[in-house]
C-alpha positions in Angstrom: 93.1 43.4 -23.4 90.5 43.4 -20.5 87.0 42.9 -21.9 85.1 45.8 -20.8 82.0 44.8 -19.2 78.9 47.5 -19.4 78.5 48.2 -16.2 80.8 48.6 -13.0 80.8 48.9 -9.0 81.3 52.0 -7.8 80.4 54.6 -4.8 78.8 58.3 -5.1 78.1 61.0 -2.8 75.0 60.7 -1.3 74.7 63.9 0.3 76.5 65.6 3.3 76.3 63.6 6.6 79.3 62.6 9.4 81.6 59.9 7.6 80.2 57.2 10.5 76.8 57.2 9.2 77.5 56.3 5.4 77.8 59.2 3.5 78.5 56.8 0.2 75.8 55.0 -1.0 77.4 51.8 -3.8 76.0 51.7 -6.6 76.4 50.4 -10.0 76.8 52.7 -13.3 77.6 52.2 -16.8 81.4 51.8 -17.5 82.6 55.6 -18.7 83.2 56.1 -22.4 86.6 58.0 -23.1 86.1 61.4 -24.2 88.0 62.5 -27.7 91.7 62.4 -26.1 90.7 60.2 -23.1 91.5 57.2 -21.5 89.2 54.3 -20.0 91.1 53.3 -16.7 90.9 50.0 -15.2 91.6 50.7 -11.5 93.9 48.7 -9.8 94.2 51.4 -6.7 92.4 54.5 -5.3 93.6 56.0 -2.0 91.3 57.4 -0.1 92.3 61.6 0.4 91.3 63.8 2.9 89.2 65.9 0.5 87.3 63.0 -0.1 86.1 63.4 3.1 85.3 67.1 3.1 83.2 66.5 0.0 81.1 63.3 1.4 81.0 65.4 4.8 79.7 68.8 3.2 82.4 70.6 3.9 83.4 70.9 0.2 79.9 71.6 -1.4 79.2 69.1 -3.9 79.5 70.3 -7.9 77.7 67.6 -9.2 75.4 65.5 -7.8 76.2 61.9 -7.3 79.5 62.4 -8.2 82.3 59.6 -7.6 85.2 60.6 -5.4 88.6 59.4 -5.4 91.6 61.3 -7.3 94.6 59.2 -6.4 93.6 56.2 -8.8 96.4 53.8 -10.7 95.1 51.6 -13.1 95.9 49.9 -16.8 94.6 51.7 -20.1 92.0 49.4 -21.6 90.5 51.6 -24.0 91.2 54.9 -25.9 89.5 57.8 -27.4 89.6 58.4 -31.3 92.3 61.4 -30.7 94.6 59.7 -27.8 98.0 59.0 -29.1 100.5 59.7 -26.4 99.5 56.8 -23.9 99.4 53.1 -25.3 96.7 50.0 -24.4 97.8 48.1 -21.4 100.0 50.9 -20.2 99.9 51.9 -16.1 98.6 55.5 -15.8 97.5 57.4 -12.7 94.7 60.1 -12.2 95.2 62.6 -10.0 93.1 65.7 -8.8 93.3 68.2 -11.6 92.3 67.1 -14.8 91.8 70.3 -17.0 92.3 73.6 -17.6 91.6 76.0 -20.5 95.3 76.1 -21.6 94.8 79.6 -22.8 94.1 82.2 -19.5 96.8 84.5 -18.3 97.4 81.9 -15.3 98.2 79.1 -17.8 100.6 81.3 -19.7 102.8 81.9 -16.9 102.4 78.4 -16.0 99.9 78.4 -13.1 97.2 76.4 -14.6 96.6 75.2 -10.9 94.7 79.0 -10.6 93.3 78.5 -14.1 89.6 79.7 -13.4 88.4 77.0 -15.7 90.4 73.9 -13.6 88.3 71.0 -13.4 89.2 68.3 -10.8 88.4 64.4 -10.4 86.2 63.3 -8.1 84.5 67.1 -7.6 83.7 67.8 -11.2 84.2 64.7 -13.3 83.8 60.9 -11.6 86.9 59.3 -10.0 88.4 56.6 -8.6 86.1 54.9 -6.1 85.2 52.4 -8.9 85.9 49.4 -11.1 86.9 51.9 -14.3 87.6 55.4 -14.5 88.5 57.9 -17.5 90.7 60.7 -17.7 92.0 63.0 -21.0 95.6 61.2 -21.7 96.9 65.0 -20.9 96.5 64.6 -17.2 96.9 61.1 -17.3 100.5 60.4 -15.5 102.7 57.3 -16.3 104.0 55.1 -13.4 106.3 52.1 -13.1 104.8 48.8 -14.0 107.0 46.9 -11.6 105.6 49.0 -8.2 102.8 48.2 -6.1 99.6 49.9 -7.6 98.1 50.6 -3.4 102.2 52.4 -2.8 101.7 53.8 -6.0 98.4 55.7 -5.4 99.0 57.6 -2.7 101.5 59.3 -4.5 99.3 60.8 -6.8 97.5 63.6 -4.4 99.0 62.8 -0.7 102.5 63.3 -2.5 101.8 66.1 -5.0 100.4 68.4 -3.1 102.8 67.8 -0.2 105.4 68.5 -2.6 103.7 71.8 -3.6 103.5 72.7 0.2 107.0 72.3 0.1 107.5 74.3 -2.6 105.4 77.1 -1.7 107.3 76.9 1.9 109.9 78.0 0.5 112.5 76.0 2.6 116.2 76.7 2.2 118.5 73.3 2.0 119.1 72.3 5.7 116.4 74.1 7.0 114.2 73.6 9.9 110.9 72.6 8.9 107.5 72.2 11.2 104.6 69.9 9.9 101.7 70.0 11.8 99.1 67.0 11.1 100.7 64.0 10.4 98.6 61.9 7.8 98.9 60.8 4.5 100.3 63.8 3.0 102.6 64.4 5.5 104.2 61.4 6.0 105.4 62.1 2.1 106.1 65.6 2.2 108.7 64.7 5.4 111.0 62.3 3.2 111.6 64.6 0.7 112.3 67.1 2.6 114.5 64.6 5.0 115.9 63.2 1.5 117.2 66.9 1.3 119.1 67.1 4.3 116.2 69.9 6.3 115.7 68.6 10.2 111.8 68.2 10.6 109.7 68.7 13.7 106.6 67.2 13.9 103.7 68.4 15.6 100.0 65.6 16.0 97.7 64.7 18.3 98.1 61.0 17.2 100.6 59.1 19.4 100.7 56.4 16.4 101.8 59.2 14.2 104.2 60.6 16.4 105.8 57.3 16.2 105.6 56.8 12.4 107.8 60.2 12.2 110.1 59.7 14.6 110.6 56.1 12.5 110.8 57.8 9.4 113.7 59.9 10.8 111.6 63.6 11.9 114.3 64.8 14.9 110.9 65.2 17.1 107.4 64.4 17.2 105.2 66.6 19.8 101.3 66.3 21.1 99.5 69.4 19.9 99.9 72.0 22.4 103.5 71.0 22.6 105.6 73.2 20.1 108.7 72.2 18.4 112.2 72.4 20.6 113.5 75.3 17.6 112.3 78.2 16.1 111.5 76.5 12.6 112.9 78.2 8.6 109.7 76.7 7.7 106.3 75.1 8.4 103.4 73.0 6.4 99.7 72.8 8.2 98.4 69.7 7.0 95.5 69.5 10.0 92.4 71.5 8.9 92.3 73.8 11.7 92.8 76.9 11.7 93.1 77.3 15.4 96.5 76.3 14.9 97.3 79.0 12.7 98.9 81.6 15.7 100.3 79.2 17.3 102.4 77.8 14.4 103.2 81.6 13.4 104.5 81.9 16.5 106.9 78.4 16.4 108.4 80.3 12.7 111.7 82.4 12.8 112.3 85.5 11.8 111.7 85.3 7.8 110.3 82.2 7.9 107.1 80.7 6.1 103.8 78.7 6.6 102.3 77.1 4.1 98.5 76.3 4.4 98.1 72.5 2.6 94.8 71.6 2.4 91.5 72.8 0.1 89.4 73.2 3.6 90.5 74.7 6.9 88.6 75.9 9.9 88.1 79.0 11.0 91.4 81.6 11.9 91.2 83.1 15.3 92.3 86.4 15.5 96.2 87.5 14.9 98.4 89.9 16.4 100.3 91.6 13.8 103.4 92.2 16.3 103.0 88.4 17.7 102.8 86.8 15.0 103.5 88.3 11.4 106.2 91.1 12.5 109.7 89.9 11.2 108.6 89.5 7.9 106.7 86.3 8.6 104.6 85.1 5.8 101.4 83.1 5.4 100.5 81.2 2.1 97.8 79.0 0.9 98.5 75.7 -1.2 96.0 75.5 -4.3 95.8 72.4 -5.8 99.1 71.6 -8.5 100.2 71.8 -11.7 101.4 69.3 -13.9 105.1 69.8 -13.5 104.5 69.5 -10.4 103.4 66.3 -10.4 106.3 65.1 -12.7 108.8 66.9 -10.9 107.8 64.5 -7.8 107.0 61.5 -9.1 110.7 61.7 -10.6 111.8 62.5 -7.4 110.1 59.8 -6.3 111.3 57.4 -8.6 115.1 58.0 -7.8 114.3 58.5 -4.1 111.5 55.8 -3.4 109.7 56.7 -0.3 108.4 54.2 2.4 104.3 54.4 1.8 102.1 53.4 4.7 98.8 52.0 4.0 96.0 50.9 4.9 94.2 48.7 2.7 90.6 48.0 1.9 88.2 46.6 -0.4 86.3 48.6 -2.4 83.3 47.7 -0.6 84.4 48.8 2.3 84.8 52.2 1.1 82.8 53.9 3.8 84.2 52.4 6.9 87.6 54.1 5.2 86.3 57.2 5.2 84.7 56.5 9.0 88.4 55.4 9.8 89.9 58.5 7.8 87.3 60.8 10.1 88.8 59.4 13.4 92.1 59.8 13.1 92.4 55.2 12.7 95.1 55.5 9.6 98.3 55.5 9.7 99.5 56.5 6.4 97.0 56.5 3.8 94.0 54.7 3.3 93.6 52.9 -0.2 90.6 51.1 -1.5 91.3 48.1 -4.1 88.6 47.1 -6.5 
């Protein structure tokens, strides 16, 4: 068992600002104490999500000062709270975005815990994985395989899970035609699930590098922004946080098509014309976090169909550089911090 130090290296969101100017501050913090059913986890890897970037740049208002971001953390349990009984010391677990719900409201009761008004989130309501240690209630931790590379597991915990949730919300029929707009960490995992289920996938993204990756993964087409997919779509997912794309995506949908908007932040949506964009039973849906059931389903699927995870790896000390590269579109796949 590891000897747990009293202090750890970590990054905190200091104040909103452009990613390149350094919105994060390197600090030393006390190693957290596990709560009643808590697990103290020594972080092996933590992926960098666009939500971390939105928090750092001020697009997402912080819920507490000097929060440690990062909600895609993989690590080993090194200490447990007195009430923790399900996950043992030494096990590998994942710490994801959803970290707490009330369990009693009408949303929780109907299986929609992601809509719980009292839900809490890692790296927003509580410290996350941009650190050497992190704490999580065992009921919200996810067991992970021992024989996998931690850096390849980390992006599954949000990019993978939320991409899976977006696929569910898009209501893509088996073998259907899916459009994916924006092609970062979440999109490159979601398309692999869709392809494994027989979908025809068309990608639209500004990055030539991302278009090459999409084709390498088996997508039917990859087009630049301004050029739509070559056929009508049964469903589409908007991963890019650009509300200006919504009208074009809706026009690309076939009759009865569904657009799922996957992101906690979106810029303004231009005015929509009912007949042009919504008539013929086209539907727009948002994606709000995920449930633990979503996470279990996706992680089980990933165990049966291991995805090709593209990562760009950074030492923990380079968290600011990782955010800057993500903001500038220089990351192919997922950025991952390695303590």
